[in-house]
Structures are given as C-alpha cells and as structure tokens.
C-alpha positions as CSV (number, residue, x, y, z in Angstrom):
1,M,-1.2,10.7,-2.2
2,T,1.9,9.5,-4.0
3,I,4.5,6.6,-3.7
4,Y,8.0,7.7,-4.5
5,N,9.8,4.5,-5.4
6,L,13.6,4.5,-5.6
7,G,14.0,1.2,-7.4
8,S,15.9,-0.8,-10.0
9,I,14.9,-1.1,-13.7
10,N,16.2,-4.2,-15.5
11,A,15.8,-6.1,-18.7
12,D,14.8,-9.6,-17.6
13,Y,15.9,-12.5,-19.8
14,F,13.9,-15.6,-19.0
15,Y,15.2,-19.1,-19.8
16,R,12.9,-22.1,-19.3
17,V,15.0,-25.1,-18.2
18,P,14.2,-28.7,-17.2
19,H,15.7,-28.0,-13.8
20,L,18.0,-25.4,-12.2
21,P,21.6,-26.0,-13.3
22,A,24.0,-27.4,-10.8
23,A,27.6,-26.2,-10.5
24,G,29.5,-27.0,-13.8
25,E,26.3,-28.2,-15.6
26,T,25.3,-26.9,-19.0
27,L,21.6,-27.0,-19.8
28,A,19.7,-26.3,-23.0
29,A,16.8,-23.9,-22.5
30,T,13.5,-24.7,-24.1
31,E,12.3,-21.1,-24.3
32,M,13.7,-17.6,-24.0
33,T,11.8,-14.3,-23.5
34,K,12.7,-10.7,-22.6
35,G,10.7,-8.3,-20.5
36,L,10.7,-5.4,-18.1
37,G,11.9,-6.3,-14.6
38,G,13.9,-5.2,-11.6
39,K,12.5,-5.3,-8.1
40,G,11.9,-1.6,-8.3
41,A,10.1,-1.6,-11.6
42,N,8.1,-4.6,-10.6
43,M,6.9,-2.8,-7.4
44,S,6.1,0.4,-9.3
45,V,4.0,-1.5,-11.8
46,A,2.2,-3.4,-9.0
47,A,1.5,-0.3,-7.1
48,A,0.2,1.5,-10.2
49,R,-2.0,-1.4,-11.1
50,A,-3.4,-1.3,-7.6
51,A,-4.5,2.3,-8.4
52,A,-1.7,4.3,-6.7
53,H,0.0,7.3,-8.1
54,V,3.6,6.2,-8.5
55,V,6.7,8.3,-9.2
56,H,9.7,6.1,-10.1
57,L,13.2,7.3,-9.1
58,G,16.0,5.4,-10.9
59,A,18.2,5.1,-13.9
60,V,18.7,3.2,-17.2
61,G,21.3,3.3,-19.9
62,K,20.7,4.7,-23.4
63,D,19.7,1.1,-24.3
64,G,16.8,1.3,-21.8
65,R,14.4,3.7,-23.4
66,W,12.1,0.9,-24.1
67,A,11.9,0.1,-20.4
68,V,11.0,3.7,-19.5
69,D,8.3,3.7,-22.3
70,K,6.8,0.5,-20.8
71,M,6.6,2.0,-17.4
72,L,5.0,5.1,-18.7
73,E,2.5,2.9,-20.6
74,Y,1.7,1.2,-17.3
75,G,0.8,4.6,-15.7
76,I,4.0,5.4,-13.8
77,D,5.5,8.9,-13.6
78,T,8.9,8.4,-15.2
79,Q,10.2,12.0,-15.3
80,A,12.7,11.2,-12.5
81,I,14.4,8.3,-14.4
82,H,17.9,9.3,-15.5
83,V,20.0,8.0,-18.3
84,T,23.5,6.8,-17.4
85,G,25.8,3.9,-18.1
86,T,24.2,0.6,-19.2
87,T,20.7,-0.7,-18.3
88,G,20.8,-3.4,-15.6
89,H,19.7,-6.9,-16.5
90,A,18.9,-10.2,-15.0
91,I,19.4,-13.8,-16.3
92,I,16.5,-15.8,-14.9
93,N,16.4,-19.6,-15.1
94,V,12.9,-21.0,-14.4
95,E,12.4,-24.8,-13.9
96,E,9.2,-26.7,-14.5
97,S,8.1,-26.4,-10.9
98,G,8.1,-22.6,-11.1
99,E,11.2,-22.2,-8.9
100,N,13.9,-19.9,-10.3
101,A,17.6,-18.9,-10.0
102,I,18.7,-15.4,-10.9
103,V,22.0,-13.7,-11.9
104,L,21.8,-9.9,-11.6
105,F,23.9,-7.2,-13.3
106,P,23.1,-3.8,-11.6
107,G,24.3,-1.5,-14.4
108,A,22.8,2.0,-14.2
109,N,20.9,1.1,-11.0
110,A,24.2,1.4,-9.1
111,R,24.8,4.9,-10.5
112,V,21.8,6.5,-8.8
113,S,22.8,9.5,-6.7
114,T,21.2,11.7,-4.1
115,Q,21.3,14.6,-6.6
116,M,19.2,12.6,-9.0
117,I,16.4,11.8,-6.5
118,A,16.3,15.0,-4.3
119,P,14.5,17.3,-6.7
120,S,11.5,14.9,-6.9
121,L,11.4,14.2,-3.2
122,T,11.3,18.0,-2.5
123,Q,7.9,18.0,-4.3
124,A,6.5,15.3,-2.0
125,Q,3.9,15.9,0.7
126,V,3.7,14.8,4.3
127,G,2.0,11.5,4.3
128,D,3.4,10.3,1.0
129,W,5.3,7.0,0.9
130,F,9.0,6.5,0.0
131,L,9.7,2.9,-1.1
132,T,13.1,1.3,-1.9
133,Q,14.9,-2.0,-2.2
134,N,18.5,-3.2,-2.2
135,E,19.0,-3.0,-5.9
136,T,20.1,0.6,-6.3
137,S,22.5,3.1,-4.8
138,A,21.5,6.0,-2.6
139,Q,18.9,4.0,-0.6
140,V,19.9,5.3,2.9
141,E,20.3,8.9,1.7
142,G,16.9,8.7,0.0
143,A,15.2,7.2,3.1
144,K,16.8,9.8,5.4
145,L,15.7,12.7,3.1
146,A,12.2,11.3,2.8
147,K,11.9,10.9,6.6
148,E,13.0,14.4,7.1
149,M,10.3,15.6,4.8
150,G,7.5,13.7,6.6
151,L,7.1,10.7,4.3
152,S,6.5,7.2,5.5
153,V,9.4,4.9,4.5
154,A,9.1,1.3,3.3
155,Y,12.0,-1.0,2.6
156,A,12.0,-4.4,0.8
157,A,15.2,-6.0,2.0
158,A,16.1,-7.9,-1.1
159,P,18.6,-8.8,-2.4
160,F,19.4,-9.3,1.2
161,D,22.4,-7.7,2.9
162,A,22.5,-7.3,6.7
163,V,24.6,-4.2,6.6
164,S,22.2,-2.4,4.2
165,V,19.2,-3.3,6.5
166,S,21.0,-2.1,9.6
167,E,21.9,1.2,7.9
168,I,18.5,2.0,6.7
169,A,16.5,0.6,9.6
170,P,16.5,3.9,11.7
171,F,14.4,5.6,8.9
172,V,12.0,2.7,8.1
173,D,8.3,2.5,9.1
174,L,7.5,-0.8,7.2
175,L,10.0,-3.6,6.5
176,V,9.2,-6.4,4.1
177,L,11.5,-9.5,3.8
178,N,11.1,-13.2,3.4
179,E,11.7,-15.8,6.1
180,I,15.2,-16.7,4.9
181,E,16.2,-13.1,5.0
182,A,14.7,-12.7,8.4
183,Q,16.8,-15.6,9.7
184,Q,19.9,-14.1,8.0
185,L,19.3,-10.8,9.7
186,K,19.0,-12.6,13.1
187,D,22.2,-14.5,12.4
188,A,24.1,-11.3,11.5
189,T,22.7,-8.9,14.1
190,G,21.4,-11.1,16.9
191,R,17.9,-9.6,16.4
192,F,14.9,-10.7,14.5
193,P,13.4,-7.9,12.2
194,H,10.5,-7.2,14.6
195,E,13.1,-6.4,17.3
196,M,14.7,-3.5,15.4
197,N,12.3,-0.7,16.6
198,I,10.5,-0.7,13.2
199,K,6.8,0.1,13.3
200,D,5.6,-2.7,11.1
201,V,7.4,-5.8,9.8
202,I,6.0,-8.3,7.3
203,V,7.8,-11.6,6.9
204,T,6.7,-13.5,3.8
205,R,6.7,-17.3,3.8
206,G,6.0,-18.3,0.2
207,S,3.2,-20.8,0.0
208,E,2.7,-20.6,3.8
209,G,1.6,-16.9,3.6
210,C,3.1,-14.2,5.7
211,D,3.4,-12.9,9.3
212,W,2.8,-9.2,10.3
213,Y,4.4,-7.9,13.4
214,N,2.7,-4.8,14.7
215,P,4.2,-2.0,16.8
216,R,3.4,-3.9,20.0
217,G,5.4,-6.9,18.8
218,E,2.3,-9.0,18.3
219,C,2.2,-11.4,15.3
220,K,-0.7,-12.0,13.0
221,H,-0.5,-14.8,10.4
222,F,-2.1,-14.4,6.9
223,A,-2.5,-17.6,4.9
224,A,-1.6,-17.8,1.3
225,L,-4.2,-18.7,-1.3
226,K,-3.8,-22.2,-2.8
227,V,-2.8,-22.1,-6.5
228,D,-0.7,-24.2,-8.9
229,P,2.4,-22.1,-9.5
230,I,4.0,-21.7,-12.9
231,D,6.6,-19.1,-12.1
232,T,7.3,-17.5,-8.7
233,T,9.4,-14.7,-10.2
234,G,8.1,-11.2,-9.1
235,A,5.5,-12.6,-6.7
236,G,7.1,-10.9,-3.7
237,D,7.5,-7.6,-5.6
238,T,3.8,-7.8,-6.6
239,F,2.8,-8.4,-3.0
240,T,4.9,-5.4,-1.7
241,G,3.7,-3.1,-4.4
242,Y,0.1,-3.9,-3.7
243,V,0.5,-3.5,0.1
244,L,2.1,-0.1,-0.4
245,A,-0.6,1.1,-2.8
246,C,-3.3,0.0,-0.4
247,L,-1.7,1.7,2.5
248,D,-1.3,4.9,0.4
249,R,-5.0,4.8,-0.4
250,G,-5.8,4.7,3.3
251,M,-6.6,1.0,3.8
252,S,-5.6,-0.8,7.0
253,I,-2.5,-2.9,7.0
254,E,-4.7,-6.1,7.4
255,Q,-6.7,-5.1,4.3
256,S,-3.5,-4.2,2.4
257,I,-1.9,-7.6,3.2
258,S,-5.1,-9.4,2.2
259,L,-5.2,-7.7,-1.2
260,G,-1.4,-8.2,-1.7
261,T,-1.8,-11.9,-1.0
262,K,-4.5,-12.2,-3.7
263,A,-2.3,-10.3,-6.2
264,A,0.7,-12.5,-5.5
265,A,-1.4,-15.7,-5.9
266,I,-2.4,-14.6,-9.4
267,M,1.1,-13.6,-10.2
268,V,2.6,-17.1,-9.6
269,T,0.2,-18.5,-12.2
270,R,1.8,-16.4,-14.9
271,R,5.1,-16.4,-16.7
272,G,7.1,-13.1,-16.6
273,T,7.6,-10.2,-14.3
274,A,6.4,-6.6,-14.6
275,D,4.5,-7.2,-17.9
276,V,2.1,-9.7,-16.3
277,I,1.5,-8.2,-12.9
278,P,-2.3,-8.4,-12.3
279,D,-4.5,-5.4,-11.9
280,L,-7.5,-4.8,-9.7
281,R,-9.9,-6.1,-12.3
282,D,-8.0,-9.5,-12.3
283,I,-8.3,-9.7,-8.5
284,Q,-12.0,-8.7,-8.6
285,S,-12.9,-11.3,-11.1
286,L,-11.2,-14.2,-9.2
287,Y,-11.4,-13.3,-5.6
288,G,-13.3,-10.1,-5.1
289,L,-11.8,-7.1,-3.4
C-alpha cells in the first residue's frame, strides 16, 4: 500500500540559544545549522523510515532542489513535487532544555494546487492513505478527492487553525493534534476533537504520552517513554509518520501508537529534524519492535 502525503517542504535553520528570546530581546546564538524540514517532509521521512511506501505531494522553489534530492535519498517518491516560487523555510530557536520557538515562512507550500496533486491521487488504490497537515494549500480539496477515491484520510492539525480543522473534518478518518490544539478546538467550536464524528482521534501530551479516542468515544492512554530531551523539534511529526506507516502496513492502532511513541522518544534525544529521524533499526536496538 501507499501513503500519499500532501505536505510542506522547508529549509530549517536552527539556532541554539541560552533561552527562548522574550519580546524586544536580542540573543547571540551559540550554534547554527541548516537541514531538511517542514511538517510534511518530516512525516514523509518518518513514514519511509518505518518501511512505508510514501509519495510526497508538494512544492519547492528553484532553490529547493537539494531538499527534493534529500527526500529521494531517504526513499520517498518525489515525482509529484513541483517547482514554483521560493522554498519555504523555518527559523527555529532551541534553548538548552530542548524547548523551541519557530517562525515559519510558507513560500512554495502555499502555492500547491488541486491540479498539482490530482494526477498522483488518481493512481492511488482503495485502502491507501492520504495524509496532510496545515502547512500547505489544497488540503481540503486533496482530502475530498482522496476520500472519493476510497483512501483513508489522516490530518495532523498543526499549525493549528480551528477553521481549517472544521473544513477538513468531514473527510478525516484519523485526526492527530496536541493537547493545546485540542483545547483550542473546543474553545472555538464548543466540541472536543473526539466529538466531531471522526473515527479515530489521537491527542498527544508531550512527556505525558498520548490519548487515543476510538470510534465508540472510549479513551485509552499511552504513556511516553522516559528520556532526557535535547531537542523536541519534529518529535510530533515523527510520531505521526510512524503511526501512519504502521497502519498502512496493517498493524493495529494500538501497535502503531506504541511504535510511534518509541520513535518520538528517540527523536527528542537528537538535534535536527528530518535528517535525524530514527529508523526501525534504531528502535529495534533500543526498545525492540
């Protein structure tokens, strides 16, 4: 089977800082690095490293050829990545505790159209997955088309926007969001995520693990593994990519969440985003599968 991921592709610029800057404060960074990122690219890499076949749907600028080459190197089908505008990028400040603050410029990610993604989706098979996040255009159109073609649809609701979640919700089978986003959705709509007639909802809670709400509205908690975090950037994307890959490979959602939790635990002990997402061998050596 295949995961079709309509997702952002960014250049990530990391700055190590003594603490996250306050309003009006100027800080000297102690280190700067550049790497492949974007929630979409991160999830595609994670899913590929979890042994899924991934087709990435998205866009970069002419300056983004290196990012496409990286994704191809990581085993992702990149034929549906278009070139338009300027590649998106993120400025990521990371403090000593591992917490981060991010400024995002969407660039080419905001230029994705239905016409760009439709040809690839028409090649999909019933039972494949369509995954998207709130960092590109054409999310709702893509989810609607995927649903019409018999694909299962997963949505990672970040960066959070209540209107975007409400618009795409009718087509979603699996919703993943964190506890802050879940509360923001409740504040905006009067409903918690698991009250939106979505089959499966996963609410992540950082170091406290995550909660899975099944179709009957029952909640099951999954504890996080205890680690000493270095950088939390990309941990949620790693978790989601692994969960989707495992579901695509026919594992139960409980098994998928368990493996995703292990991958995220390794991820927070590394500095970087897509380039350092763990593969199955990393998980096997530390935790077993």
